[in-house]
N, CA, C and O atoms as a GROMACS GRO file, in nm:
protein
  600
    1UNK      N    1  -0.875  -3.377   0.460
    1UNK     CA    2  -0.834  -3.270   0.370
    1UNK      C    3  -0.752  -3.330   0.256
    1UNK      O    4  -0.670  -3.419   0.277
    2UNK      N    5  -0.776  -3.281   0.138
    2UNK     CA    6  -0.699  -3.318   0.020
    2UNK      C    7  -0.556  -3.267   0.040
    2UNK      O    8  -0.535  -3.146   0.056
    3UNK      N    9  -0.458  -3.358   0.038
    3UNK     CA   10  -0.318  -3.322   0.066
    3UNK      C   11  -0.261  -3.221  -0.034
    3UNK      O   12  -0.168  -3.148   0.000
    4UNK      N   13  -0.314  -3.215  -0.154
    4UNK     CA   14  -0.260  -3.123  -0.255
    4UNK      C   15  -0.316  -2.982  -0.242
    4UNK      O   16  -0.258  -2.887  -0.296
    5UNK      N   17  -0.428  -2.965  -0.172
    5UNK     CA   18  -0.491  -2.832  -0.165
    5UNK      C   19  -0.403  -2.727  -0.098
    5UNK      O   20  -0.395  -2.616  -0.151
    6UNK      N   21  -0.336  -2.755   0.014
    6UNK     CA   22  -0.248  -2.651   0.070
    6UNK      C   23  -0.137  -2.610  -0.028
    6UNK      O   24  -0.105  -2.491  -0.038
    7UNK      N   25  -0.079  -2.705  -0.099
    7UNK     CA   26   0.026  -2.672  -0.196
    7UNK      C   27  -0.031  -2.589  -0.311
    7UNK      O   28   0.034  -2.496  -0.359
    8UNK      N   29  -0.152  -2.623  -0.356
    8UNK     CA   30  -0.216  -2.545  -0.462
    8UNK      C   31  -0.246  -2.403  -0.414
    8UNK      O   32  -0.226  -2.307  -0.488
    9UNK      N   33  -0.294  -2.390  -0.291
    9UNK     CA   34  -0.323  -2.257  -0.236
    9UNK      C   35  -0.195  -2.176  -0.223
    9UNK      O   36  -0.193  -2.057  -0.253
   10UNK      N   37  -0.088  -2.241  -0.178
   10UNK     CA   38   0.041  -2.172  -0.165
   10UNK      C   39   0.089  -2.124  -0.302
   10UNK      O   40   0.135  -2.011  -0.316
   11UNK      N   41   0.078  -2.211  -0.403
   11UNK     CA   42   0.119  -2.173  -0.539
   11UNK      C   43   0.034  -2.058  -0.591
   11UNK      O   44   0.085  -1.967  -0.657
   12UNK      N   45  -0.094  -2.061  -0.563
   12UNK     CA   46  -0.183  -1.952  -0.605
   12UNK      C   47  -0.147  -1.822  -0.536
   12UNK      O   48  -0.148  -1.715  -0.598
   13UNK      N   49  -0.114  -1.830  -0.409
   13UNK     CA   50  -0.073  -1.711  -0.335
   13UNK      C   51   0.056  -1.653  -0.391
   13UNK      O   52   0.069  -1.531  -0.406
   14UNK      N   53   0.152  -1.739  -0.422
   14UNK     CA   54   0.277  -1.692  -0.482
   14UNK      C   55   0.251  -1.625  -0.616
   14UNK      O   56   0.308  -1.520  -0.646
   15UNK      N   57   0.164  -1.686  -0.698
   15UNK     CA   58   0.131  -1.628  -0.828
   15UNK      C   59   0.063  -1.493  -0.812
   15UNK      O   60   0.089  -1.400  -0.888
   16UNK      N   61  -0.025  -1.482  -0.713
   16UNK     CA   62  -0.093  -1.355  -0.687
   16UNK      C   63   0.008  -1.248  -0.646
   16UNK      O   64   0.003  -1.136  -0.696
   17UNK      N   65   0.101  -1.282  -0.557
   17UNK     CA   66   0.198  -1.182  -0.514
   17UNK      C   67   0.286  -1.138  -0.630
   17UNK      O   68   0.326  -1.021  -0.637
   18UNK      N   69   0.316  -1.229  -0.722
   18UNK     CA   70   0.394  -1.193  -0.841
   18UNK      C   71   0.316  -1.094  -0.927
   18UNK      O   72   0.373  -0.996  -0.977
   19UNK      N   73   0.187  -1.118  -0.944
   19UNK     CA   74   0.104  -1.027  -1.024
   19UNK      C   75   0.084  -0.893  -0.954
   19UNK      O   76   0.079  -0.789  -1.020
   20UNK      N   77   0.074  -0.894  -0.822
   20UNK     CA   78   0.063  -0.768  -0.747
   20UNK      C   79   0.193  -0.689  -0.763
   20UNK      O   80   0.190  -0.567  -0.779
   21UNK      N   81   0.305  -0.758  -0.758
   21UNK     CA   82   0.434  -0.693  -0.777
   21UNK      C   83   0.442  -0.630  -0.916
   21UNK      O   84   0.490  -0.517  -0.931
   22UNK      N   85   0.394  -0.702  -1.017
   22UNK     CA   86   0.393  -0.648  -1.154
   22UNK      C   87   0.300  -0.528  -1.163
   22UNK      O   88   0.334  -0.428  -1.227
   23UNK      N   89   0.182  -0.537  -1.100
   23UNK     CA   90   0.088  -0.425  -1.100
   23UNK      C   91   0.150  -0.303  -1.030
   23UNK      O   92   0.132  -0.190  -1.076
   24UNK      N   93   0.221  -0.326  -0.921
   24UNK     CA   94   0.287  -0.215  -0.852
   24UNK      C   95   0.383  -0.141  -0.945
   24UNK      O   96   0.390  -0.018  -0.944
   25UNK      N   97   0.458  -0.217  -1.026
   25UNK     CA   98   0.552  -0.154  -1.119
   25UNK      C   99   0.479  -0.079  -1.229
   25UNK      O  100   0.517   0.033  -1.264
   26UNK      N  101   0.374  -0.140  -1.284
   26UNK     CA  102   0.297  -0.074  -1.390
   26UNK      C  103   0.234   0.055  -1.336
   26UNK      O  104   0.236   0.159  -1.402
   27UNK      N  105   0.178   0.048  -1.215
   27UNK     CA  106   0.117   0.167  -1.154
   27UNK      C  107   0.222   0.275  -1.130
   27UNK      O  108   0.198   0.392  -1.158
   28UNK      N  109   0.338   0.236  -1.077
   28UNK     CA  110   0.445   0.333  -1.054
   28UNK      C  111   0.484   0.401  -1.185
   28UNK      O  112   0.506   0.522  -1.190
   29UNK      N  113   0.492   0.322  -1.291
   29UNK     CA  114   0.524   0.380  -1.423
   29UNK      C  115   0.417   0.479  -1.466
   29UNK      O  116   0.450   0.586  -1.518
   30UNK      N  117   0.291   0.447  -1.445
   30UNK     CA  118   0.181   0.537  -1.482
   30UNK      C  119   0.183   0.666  -1.400
   30UNK      O  120   0.147   0.772  -1.450
   31UNK      N  121   0.226   0.656  -1.275
   31UNK     CA  122   0.238   0.774  -1.190
   31UNK      C  123   0.366   0.850  -1.218
   31UNK      O  124   0.380   0.965  -1.176
   32UNK      N  125   0.460   0.789  -1.289
   32UNK     CA  126   0.590   0.851  -1.314
   32UNK      C  127   0.677   0.849  -1.190
   32UNK      O  128   0.758   0.940  -1.169
   33UNK      N  129   0.661   0.746  -1.107
   33UNK     CA  130   0.733   0.736  -0.981
   33UNK      C  131   0.814   0.607  -0.977
   33UNK      O  132   0.794   0.515  -1.056
   34UNK      N  133   0.908   0.602  -0.881
   34UNK     CA  134   0.973   0.475  -0.855
   34UNK      C  135   0.887   0.399  -0.753
   34UNK      O  136   0.795   0.456  -0.694
   35UNK      N  137   0.917   0.274  -0.731
   35UNK     CA  138   0.834   0.190  -0.644
   35UNK      C  139   0.837   0.238  -0.499
   35UNK      O  140   0.736   0.227  -0.430
   36UNK      N  141   0.949   0.289  -0.454
   36UNK     CA  142   0.958   0.339  -0.316
   36UNK      C  143   0.866   0.457  -0.297
   36UNK      O  144   0.792   0.463  -0.198
   37UNK      N  145   0.869   0.551  -0.389
   37UNK     CA  146   0.783   0.669  -0.380
   37UNK      C  147   0.636   0.629  -0.390
   37UNK      O  148   0.550   0.686  -0.323
   38UNK      N  149   0.608   0.530  -0.475
   38UNK     CA  150   0.471   0.482  -0.490
   38UNK      C  151   0.421   0.421  -0.359
   38UNK      O  152   0.306   0.441  -0.320
   39UNK      N  153   0.508   0.346  -0.291
   39UNK     CA  154   0.471   0.287  -0.162
   39UNK      C  155   0.441   0.395  -0.059
   39UNK      O  156   0.347   0.382   0.020
   40UNK      N  157   0.519   0.500  -0.059
   40UNK     CA  158   0.495   0.612   0.033
   40UNK      C  159   0.362   0.679   0.001
   40UNK      O  160   0.285   0.710   0.092
   41UNK      N  161   0.334   0.700  -0.126
   41UNK     CA  162   0.208   0.763  -0.165
   41UNK      C  163   0.090   0.674  -0.126
   41UNK      O  164  -0.011   0.724  -0.078
   42UNK      N  165   0.103   0.545  -0.146
   42UNK     CA  166  -0.003   0.452  -0.107
   42UNK      C  167  -0.026   0.456   0.044
   42UNK      O  168  -0.140   0.452   0.090
   43UNK      N  169   0.081   0.464   0.119
   43UNK     CA  170   0.069   0.474   0.265
   43UNK      C  171  -0.007   0.600   0.304
   43UNK      O  172  -0.093   0.596   0.392
   44UNK      N  173   0.022   0.710   0.240
   44UNK     CA  174  -0.048   0.835   0.268
   44UNK      C  175  -0.195   0.827   0.225
   44UNK      O  176  -0.283   0.880   0.293
   45UNK      N  177  -0.220   0.762   0.112
   45UNK     CA  178  -0.358   0.752   0.065
   45UNK      C  179  -0.443   0.667   0.159
   45UNK      O  180  -0.561   0.695   0.177
   46UNK      N  181  -0.385   0.564   0.218
   46UNK     CA  182  -0.462   0.479   0.308
   46UNK      C  183  -0.465   0.532   0.451
   46UNK      O  184  -0.561   0.506   0.524
   47UNK      N  185  -0.363   0.606   0.491
   47UNK     CA  186  -0.355   0.655   0.630
   47UNK      C  187  -0.405   0.798   0.646
   47UNK      O  188  -0.440   0.839   0.757
   48UNK      N  189  -0.407   0.872   0.539
   48UNK     CA  190  -0.439   1.013   0.550
   48UNK      C  191  -0.314   1.092   0.581
   48UNK      O  192  -0.203   1.041   0.565
   49UNK      N  193  -0.330   1.213   0.623
   49UNK     CA  194  -0.216   1.300   0.653
   49UNK      C  195  -0.130   1.239   0.762
   49UNK      O  196  -0.181   1.186   0.862
   50UNK      N  197   0.001   1.246   0.742
   50UNK     CA  198   0.095   1.195   0.842
   50UNK      C  199   0.210   1.293   0.857
   50UNK      O  200   0.250   1.360   0.762
   51UNK      N  201   0.262   1.301   0.978
   51UNK     CA  202   0.385   1.375   0.999
   51UNK      C  203   0.496   1.297   0.929
   51UNK      O  204   0.490   1.174   0.921
   52UNK      N  205   0.597   1.366   0.878
   52UNK     CA  206   0.706   1.295   0.811
   52UNK      C  207   0.770   1.185   0.898
   52UNK      O  208   0.808   1.080   0.846
   53UNK      N  209   0.781   1.208   1.027
   53UNK     CA  210   0.838   1.107   1.116
   53UNK      C  211   0.750   0.982   1.119
   53UNK      O  212   0.801   0.870   1.115
   54UNK      N  213   0.618   1.000   1.126
   54UNK     CA  214   0.527   0.887   1.126
   54UNK      C  215   0.532   0.813   0.992
   54UNK      O  216   0.526   0.690   0.989
   55UNK      N  217   0.543   0.886   0.883
   55UNK     CA  218   0.555   0.823   0.752
   55UNK      C  219   0.684   0.742   0.746
   55UNK      O  220   0.684   0.629   0.696
   56UNK      N  221   0.792   0.797   0.795
   56UNK     CA  222   0.920   0.725   0.796
   56UNK      C  223   0.909   0.596   0.874
   56UNK      O  224   0.959   0.492   0.831
   57UNK      N  225   0.844   0.601   0.989
   57UNK     CA  226   0.827   0.481   1.071
   57UNK      C  227   0.746   0.375   0.999
   57UNK      O  228   0.782   0.258   1.001
   58UNK      N  229   0.638   0.415   0.935
   58UNK     CA  230   0.552   0.318   0.865
   58UNK      C  231   0.623   0.254   0.747
   58UNK      O  232   0.596   0.139   0.711
   59UNK      N  233   0.714   0.329   0.687
   59UNK     CA  234   0.786   0.276   0.572
   59UNK      C  235   0.916   0.207   0.610
   59UNK      O  236   0.977   0.138   0.528
   60UNK      N  237   0.959   0.224   0.736
   60UNK     CA  238   1.087   0.167   0.778
   60UNK      C  239   1.205   0.247   0.726
   60UNK      O  240   1.312   0.190   0.701
   61UNK      N  241   1.187   0.378   0.708
   61UNK     CA  242   1.291   0.465   0.654
   61UNK      C  243   1.346   0.554   0.765
   61UNK      O  244   1.285   0.566   0.872
   62UNK      N  245   1.459   0.614   0.739
   62UNK     CA  246   1.508   0.721   0.826
   62UNK      C  247   1.430   0.847   0.793
   62UNK      O  248   1.367   0.855   0.687
   63UNK      N  249   1.434   0.945   0.882
   63UNK     CA  250   1.365   1.070   0.853
   63UNK      C  251   1.431   1.141   0.735
   63UNK      O  252   1.362   1.207   0.657
   64UNK      N  253   1.561   1.129   0.721
   64UNK     CA  254   1.630   1.187   0.606
   64UNK      C  255   1.586   1.121   0.475
   64UNK      O  256   1.567   1.188   0.374
   65UNK      N  257   1.571   0.989   0.479
   65UNK     CA  258   1.527   0.916   0.360
   65UNK      C  259   1.386   0.954   0.320
   65UNK      O  260   1.357   0.968   0.201
   66UNK      N  261   1.299   0.970   0.419
   66UNK     CA  262   1.160   1.004   0.386
   66UNK      C  263   1.151   1.149   0.337
   66UNK      O  264   1.061   1.181   0.259
   67UNK      N  265   1.241   1.235   0.380
   67UNK     CA  266   1.242   1.373   0.329
   67UNK      C  267   1.267   1.372   0.179
   67UNK      O  268   1.202   1.447   0.105
   68UNK      N  269   1.359   1.289   0.133
   68UNK     CA  270   1.387   1.279  -0.011
   68UNK      C  271   1.265   1.228  -0.086
   68UNK      O  272   1.232   1.277  -0.194
   69UNK      N  273   1.198   1.128  -0.030
   69UNK     CA  274   1.077   1.072  -0.092
   69UNK      C  275   0.969   1.180  -0.101
   69UNK      O  276   0.910   1.199  -0.208
   70UNK      N  277   0.943   1.249   0.008
   70UNK     CA  278   0.839   1.353   0.010
   70UNK      C  279   0.875   1.465  -0.087
   70UNK      O  280   0.787   1.517  -0.156
   71UNK      N  281   1.003   1.502  -0.095
   71UNK     CA  282   1.044   1.605  -0.191
   71UNK      C  283   1.009   1.563  -0.334
   71UNK      O  284   0.957   1.643  -0.411
   72UNK      N  285   1.038   1.437  -0.368
   72UNK     CA  286   1.008   1.389  -0.504
   72UNK      C  287   0.857   1.386  -0.529
   72UNK      O  288   0.810   1.426  -0.635
   73UNK      N  289   0.781   1.337  -0.431
   73UNK     CA  290   0.636   1.333  -0.446
   73UNK      C  291   0.576   1.472  -0.458
   73UNK      O  292   0.481   1.494  -0.533
   74UNK      N  293   0.633   1.566  -0.384
   74UNK     CA  294   0.584   1.704  -0.390
   74UNK      C  295   0.615   1.764  -0.528
   74UNK      O  296   0.530   1.831  -0.586
   75UNK      N  297   0.736   1.741  -0.579
   75UNK     CA  298   0.771   1.791  -0.713
   75UNK      C  299   0.681   1.731  -0.820
   75UNK      O  300   0.649   1.798  -0.919
   76UNK      N  301   0.638   1.606  -0.802
   76UNK     CA  302   0.550   1.540  -0.898
   76UNK      C  303   0.406   1.589  -0.884
   76UNK      O  304   0.322   1.561  -0.970
   77UNK      N  305   0.376   1.662  -0.776
   77UNK     CA  306   0.242   1.716  -0.757
   77UNK      C  307   0.147   1.621  -0.684
   77UNK      O  308   0.026   1.644  -0.684
   78UNK      N  309   0.200   1.514  -0.624
   78UNK     CA  310   0.115   1.415  -0.561
   78UNK      C  311   0.096   1.433  -0.410
   78UNK      O  312   0.004   1.375  -0.352
   79UNK      N  313   0.180   1.513  -0.346
   79UNK     CA  314   0.162   1.542  -0.204
   79UNK      C  315   0.191   1.689  -0.179
   79UNK      O  316   0.252   1.758  -0.261
   80UNK      N  317   0.147   1.735  -0.064
   80UNK     CA  318   0.183   1.870  -0.019
   80UNK      C  319   0.212   1.862   0.130
   80UNK      O  320   0.157   1.779   0.203
   81UNK      N  321   0.298   1.951   0.172
   81UNK     CA  322   0.325   1.966   0.314
   81UNK      C  323   0.238   2.080   0.364
   81UNK      O  324   0.219   2.180   0.294
   82UNK      N  325   0.185   2.065   0.483
   82UNK     CA  326   0.108   2.175   0.543
   82UNK      C  327   0.126   2.169   0.694
   82UNK      O  328   0.170   2.069   0.749
   83UNK      N  329   0.091   2.277   0.757
   83UNK     CA  330   0.099   2.283   0.903
   83UNK      C  331  -0.006   2.192   0.964
   83UNK      O  332  -0.121   2.190   0.920
   84UNK      N  333   0.035   2.117   1.064
   84UNK     CA  334  -0.057   2.028   1.135
   84UNK      C  335  -0.161   2.114   1.206
   84UNK      O  336  -0.123   2.200   1.286
   85UNK      N  337  -0.289   2.094   1.180
   85UNK     CA  338  -0.391   2.178   1.244
   85UNK      C  339  -0.398   2.160   1.396
   85UNK      O  340  -0.449   2.247   1.467
   86UNK      N  341  -0.346   2.047   1.446
   86UNK     CA  342  -0.349   2.024   1.592
   86UNK      C  343  -0.224   2.076   1.663
   86UNK      O  344  -0.225   2.096   1.784
   87UNK      N  345  -0.117   2.098   1.586
   87UNK     CA  346   0.009   2.145   1.646
   87UNK      C  347   0.083   2.226   1.540
   87UNK      O  348   0.149   2.169   1.453
   88UNK      N  349   0.071   2.356   1.548
   88UNK     CA  350   0.125   2.444   1.445
   88UNK      C  351   0.277   2.437   1.432
   88UNK      O  352   0.333   2.492   1.337
   89UNK      N  353   0.344   2.372   1.526
   89UNK     CA  354   0.489   2.357   1.517
   89UNK      C  355   0.530   2.243   1.425
   89UNK      O  356   0.645   2.234   1.384
   90UNK      N  357   0.435   2.157   1.392
   90UNK     CA  358   0.464   2.039   1.311
   90UNK      C  359   0.407   2.052   1.171
   90UNK      O  360   0.314   2.129   1.146
   91UNK      N  361   0.465   1.975   1.082
   91UNK     CA  362   0.410   1.965   0.946
   91UNK      C  363   0.352   1.826   0.926
   91UNK      O  364   0.394   1.730   0.991
   92UNK      N  365   0.256   1.817   0.836
   92UNK     CA  366   0.205   1.688   0.791
   92UNK      C  367   0.216   1.685   0.640
   92UNK      O  368   0.224   1.788   0.573
   93UNK      N  369   0.216   1.564   0.588
   93UNK     CA  370   0.221   1.542   0.444
   93UNK      C  371   0.088   1.478   0.406
   93UNK      O  372   0.042   1.385   0.473
   94UNK      N  373   0.027   1.527   0.299
   94UNK     CA  374  -0.101   1.473   0.257
   94UNK      C  375  -0.106   1.462   0.105
   94UNK      O  376  -0.042   1.539   0.035
   95UNK      N  377  -0.183   1.364   0.056
   95UNK     CA  378  -0.199   1.350  -0.090
   95UNK      C  379  -0.277   1.468  -0.147
   95UNK      O  380  -0.360   1.527  -0.079
   96UNK      N  381  -0.250   1.499  -0.271
   96UNK     CA  382  -0.321   1.606  -0.341
   96UNK      C  383  -0.436   1.548  -0.424
   96UNK      O  384  -0.450   1.427  -0.438
   97UNK      N  385  -0.515   1.638  -0.477
   97UNK     CA  386  -0.624   1.596  -0.568
   97UNK      C  387  -0.567   1.527  -0.691
   97UNK      O  388  -0.630   1.437  -0.747
   98UNK      N  389  -0.448   1.568  -0.735
   98UNK     CA  390  -0.385   1.504  -0.850
   98UNK      C  391  -0.354   1.358  -0.822
   98UNK      O  392  -0.367   1.272  -0.910
   99UNK      N  393  -0.312   1.328  -0.699
   99UNK     CA  394  -0.285   1.189  -0.661
   99UNK      C  395  -0.413   1.107  -0.661
   99UNK      O  396  -0.415   0.993  -0.709
  100UNK      N  397  -0.519   1.165  -0.609
  100UNK     CA  398  -0.649   1.096  -0.604
  100UNK      C  399  -0.698   1.070  -0.747
  100UNK      O  400  -0.747   0.961  -0.777
  101UNK      N  401  -0.685   1.169  -0.833
  101UNK     CA  402  -0.732   1.154  -0.972
  101UNK      C  403  -0.650   1.047  -1.046
  101UNK      O  404  -0.707   0.966  -1.118
  102UNK      N  405  -0.519   1.048  -1.028
  102UNK     CA  406  -0.435   0.948  -1.095
  102UNK      C  407  -0.465   0.809  -1.042
  102UNK      O  408  -0.469   0.712  -1.118
  103UNK      N  409  -0.485   0.798  -0.911
  103UNK     CA  410  -0.520   0.669  -0.852
  103UNK      C  411  -0.651   0.616  -0.912
  103UNK      O  412  -0.662   0.498  -0.945
  104UNK      N  413  -0.747   0.704  -0.924
  104UNK     CA  414  -0.876   0.665  -0.982
  104UNK      C  415  -0.857   0.618  -1.127
  104UNK      O  416  -0.914   0.517  -1.168
  105UNK      N  417  -0.777   0.690  -1.202
  105UNK     CA  418  -0.751   0.656  -1.342
  105UNK      C  419  -0.684   0.518  -1.353
  105UNK      O  420  -0.721   0.438  -1.439
  106UNK      N  421  -0.588   0.491  -1.268
  106UNK     CA  422  -0.510   0.367  -1.277
  106UNK      C  423  -0.585   0.247  -1.219
  106UNK      O  424  -0.576   0.137  -1.273
  107UNK      N  425  -0.659   0.268  -1.109
  107UNK     CA  426  -0.713   0.153  -1.035
  107UNK      C  427  -0.865   0.137  -1.041
  107UNK      O  428  -0.916   0.037  -0.991
  108UNK      N  429  -0.938   0.230  -1.100
  108UNK     CA  430  -1.084   0.224  -1.098
  108UNK      C  431  -1.139   0.091  -1.150
  108UNK      O  432  -1.224   0.030  -1.085
  109UNK      N  433  -1.092   0.045  -1.263
  109UNK     CA  434  -1.144  -0.079  -1.322
  109UNK      C  435  -1.114  -0.199  -1.232
  109UNK      O  436  -1.199  -0.287  -1.215
  110UNK      N  437  -0.995  -0.202  -1.174
  110UNK     CA  438  -0.960  -0.313  -1.084
  110UNK      C  439  -1.045  -0.310  -0.958
  110UNK      O  440  -1.089  -0.415  -0.911
  111UNK      N  441  -1.068  -0.193  -0.903
  111UNK     CA  442  -1.151  -0.182  -0.783
  111UNK      C  443  -1.293  -0.228  -0.812
  111UNK      O  444  -1.353  -0.298  -0.731
  112UNK      N  445  -1.347  -0.188  -0.926
  112UNK     CA  446  -1.483  -0.231  -0.963
  112UNK      C  447  -1.490  -0.382  -0.982
  112UNK      O  448  -1.584  -0.446  -0.934
  113UNK      N  449  -1.393  -0.438  -1.051
  113UNK     CA  450  -1.392  -0.583  -1.074
  113UNK      C  451  -1.374  -0.659  -0.943
  113UNK      O  452  -1.434  -0.764  -0.922
  114UNK      N  453  -1.291  -0.606  -0.856
  114UNK     CA  454  -1.270  -0.670  -0.725
  114UNK      C  455  -1.398  -0.666  -0.643
  114UNK      O  456  -1.433  -0.764  -0.576
  115UNK      N  457  -1.468  -0.555  -0.647
  115UNK     CA  458  -1.595  -0.544  -0.574
  115UNK      C  459  -1.695  -0.646  -0.626
  115UNK      O  460  -1.765  -0.710  -0.547
  116UNK      N  461  -1.704  -0.659  -0.758
  116UNK     CA  462  -1.797  -0.759  -0.815
  116UNK      C  463  -1.757  -0.900  -0.772
  116UNK      O  464  -1.842  -0.982  -0.739
  117UNK      N  465  -1.628  -0.928  -0.774
  117UNK     CA  466  -1.581  -1.060  -0.734
  117UNK      C  467  -1.615  -1.088  -0.587
  117UNK      O  468  -1.667  -1.194  -0.555
  118UNK      N  469  -1.585  -0.993  -0.500
  118UNK     CA  470  -1.614  -1.012  -0.357
  118UNK      C  471  -1.764  -1.029  -0.332
  118UNK      O  472  -1.804  -1.107  -0.246
  119UNK      N  473  -1.845  -0.957  -0.407
  119UNK     CA  474  -1.990  -0.968  -0.391
  119UNK      C  475  -2.045  -1.103  -0.439
  119UNK      O  476  -2.160  -1.136  -0.411
  120UNK      N  477  -1.964  -1.179  -0.511
  120UNK     CA  478  -2.008  -1.310  -0.558
  120UNK      C  479  -1.991  -1.418  -0.450
  120UNK      O  480  -2.038  -1.531  -0.467
  121UNK      N  481  -1.925  -1.384  -0.341
  121UNK     CA  482  -1.903  -1.480  -0.232
  121UNK      C  483  -2.010  -1.465  -0.124
  121UNK      O  484  -2.068  -1.358  -0.106
  122UNK      N  485  -2.034  -1.574  -0.054
  122UNK     CA  486  -2.126  -1.570   0.060
  122UNK      C  487  -2.057  -1.503   0.178
  122UNK      O  488  -1.934  -1.490   0.179
  123UNK      N  489  -2.136  -1.462   0.276
  123UNK     CA  490  -2.078  -1.404   0.398
  123UNK      C  491  -1.981  -1.502   0.463
  123UNK      O  492  -1.876  -1.462   0.512
  124UNK      N  493  -2.017  -1.629   0.464
  124UNK     CA  494  -1.932  -1.730   0.526
  124UNK      C  495  -1.797  -1.741   0.455
  124UNK      O  496  -1.693  -1.753   0.519
  125UNK      N  497  -1.800  -1.735   0.322
  125UNK     CA  498  -1.676  -1.738   0.245
  125UNK      C  499  -1.591  -1.615   0.275
  125UNK      O  500  -1.469  -1.624   0.292
  126UNK      N  501  -1.657  -1.500   0.282
  126UNK     CA  502  -1.583  -1.376   0.307
  126UNK      C  503  -1.519  -1.376   0.446
  126UNK      O  504  -1.411  -1.320   0.463
  127UNK      N  505  -1.584  -1.437   0.543
  127UNK     CA  506  -1.524  -1.448   0.677
  127UNK      C  507  -1.394  -1.527   0.667
  127UNK      O  508  -1.293  -1.488   0.726
  128UNK      N  509  -1.395  -1.637   0.593
  128UNK     CA  510  -1.275  -1.720   0.578
  128UNK      C  511  -1.168  -1.643   0.499
  128UNK      O  512  -1.050  -1.644   0.536
  129UNK      N  513  -1.208  -1.578   0.392
  129UNK     CA  514  -1.113  -1.501   0.311
  129UNK      C  515  -1.048  -1.392   0.396
  129UNK      O  516  -0.926  -1.377   0.394
  130UNK      N  517  -1.128  -1.316   0.470
  130UNK     CA  518  -1.074  -1.210   0.555
  130UNK      C  519  -0.981  -1.265   0.662
  130UNK      O  520  -0.877  -1.206   0.690
  131UNK      N  521  -1.019  -1.378   0.721
  131UNK     CA  522  -0.934  -1.441   0.822
  131UNK      C  523  -0.799  -1.480   0.761
  131UNK      O  524  -0.694  -1.452   0.818
  132UNK      N  525  -0.804  -1.545   0.645
  132UNK     CA  526  -0.681  -1.588   0.580
  132UNK      C  527  -0.592  -1.469   0.545
  132UNK      O  528  -0.472  -1.470   0.573
  133UNK      N  529  -0.651  -1.367   0.484
  133UNK     CA  530  -0.571  -1.251   0.443
  133UNK      C  531  -0.511  -1.179   0.565
  133UNK      O  532  -0.395  -1.138   0.561
  134UNK      N  533  -0.587  -1.165   0.671
  134UNK     CA  534  -0.535  -1.101   0.792
  134UNK      C  535  -0.422  -1.181   0.853
  134UNK      O  536  -0.321  -1.124   0.895
  135UNK      N  537  -0.438  -1.312   0.858
  135UNK     CA  538  -0.334  -1.396   0.916
  135UNK      C  539  -0.209  -1.399   0.827
  135UNK      O  540  -0.097  -1.403   0.878
  136UNK      N  541  -0.228  -1.396   0.696
  136UNK     CA  542  -0.113  -1.390   0.605
  136UNK      C  543  -0.039  -1.257   0.619
  136UNK      O  544   0.084  -1.254   0.617
  137UNK      N  545  -0.115  -1.148   0.634
  137UNK     CA  546  -0.051  -1.018   0.656
  137UNK      C  547   0.031  -1.022   0.783
  137UNK      O  548   0.144  -0.973   0.785
  138UNK      N  549  -0.025  -1.079   0.891
  138UNK     CA  550   0.048  -1.088   1.017
  138UNK      C  551   0.174  -1.172   1.003
  138UNK      O  552   0.279  -1.135   1.055
  139UNK      N  553   0.164  -1.287   0.934
  139UNK     CA  554   0.282  -1.372   0.913
  139UNK      C  555   0.389  -1.298   0.832
  139UNK      O  556   0.508  -1.303   0.863
  140UNK      N  557   0.344  -1.230   0.728
  140UNK     CA  558   0.438  -1.158   0.642
  140UNK      C  559   0.505  -1.044   0.718
  140UNK      O  560   0.626  -1.024   0.705
  141UNK      N  561   0.428  -0.970   0.795
  141UNK     CA  562   0.483  -0.861   0.876
  141UNK      C  563   0.586  -0.914   0.975
  141UNK      O  564   0.695  -0.857   0.988
  142UNK      N  565   0.551  -1.022   1.044
  142UNK     CA  566   0.643  -1.079   1.143
  142UNK      C  567   0.772  -1.127   1.076
  142UNK      O  568   0.881  -1.109   1.131
  143UNK      N  569   0.760  -1.186   0.959
  143UNK     CA  570   0.879  -1.235   0.890
  143UNK      C  571   0.966  -1.118   0.843
  143UNK      O  572   1.088  -1.121   0.857
  144UNK      N  573   0.904  -1.015   0.787
  144UNK     CA  574   0.980  -0.897   0.744
  144UNK      C  575   1.048  -0.831   0.863
  144UNK      O  576   1.164  -0.790   0.853
  145UNK      N  577   0.977  -0.821   0.976
  145UNK     CA  578   1.037  -0.764   1.097
  145UNK      C  579   1.156  -0.846   1.143
  145UNK      O  580   1.259  -0.791   1.181
  146UNK      N  581   1.142  -0.977   1.140
  146UNK     CA  582   1.252  -1.066   1.180
  146UNK      C  583   1.374  -1.047   1.090
  146UNK      O  584   1.487  -1.037   1.138
  147UNK      N  585   1.349  -1.044   0.959
  147UNK     CA  586   1.461  -1.023   0.865
  147UNK      C  587   1.526  -0.887   0.884
  147UNK      O  588   1.647  -0.874   0.870
  148UNK      N  589   1.447  -0.786   0.917
  148UNK     CA  590   1.500  -0.652   0.940
  148UNK      C  591   1.595  -0.650   1.059
  148UNK      O  592   1.696  -0.580   1.058
  149UNK      N  593   1.561  -0.727   1.161
  149UNK     CA  594   1.644  -0.729   1.283
  149UNK      C  595   1.771  -0.811   1.268
  149UNK      O  596   1.864  -0.796   1.348
  150UNK      N  597   1.778  -0.898   1.168
  150UNK     CA  598   1.896  -0.986   1.152
  150UNK      C  599   2.012  -0.914   1.091
  150UNK      O  600   2.118  -0.973   1.071
   0.00000   0.00000   0.00000
């Protein structure tokens, strides 16, 4: 193995995370949200409807903290609270059509370009890419969890 390749890959990964961080801020600005609220909305968009307690757990927030986030998202028109169809005693929070439309407006071009890029790789390359990304996510999660406990 070329000794410089791991360092180059690490530098590329750091540069990518910096650009993702910048994109997160630009997207939050386009949504008129702060980054915390944007992260909550993204969690709801990928997970679907969640009880506020489940949303708080996924975000690492207290239930009181997530109530403030949901209140702001609801005022912005991006989420709504409704009765859980499986348990009428509970509420769930779900994204609105306005959130879906804004997401499409902000990310459509990037999603299309990413799809074209991924389609340019062979199946074998995609297996390696998926393995790397999954393992990096696991490493990052474990490190964040460790820092949270300290």
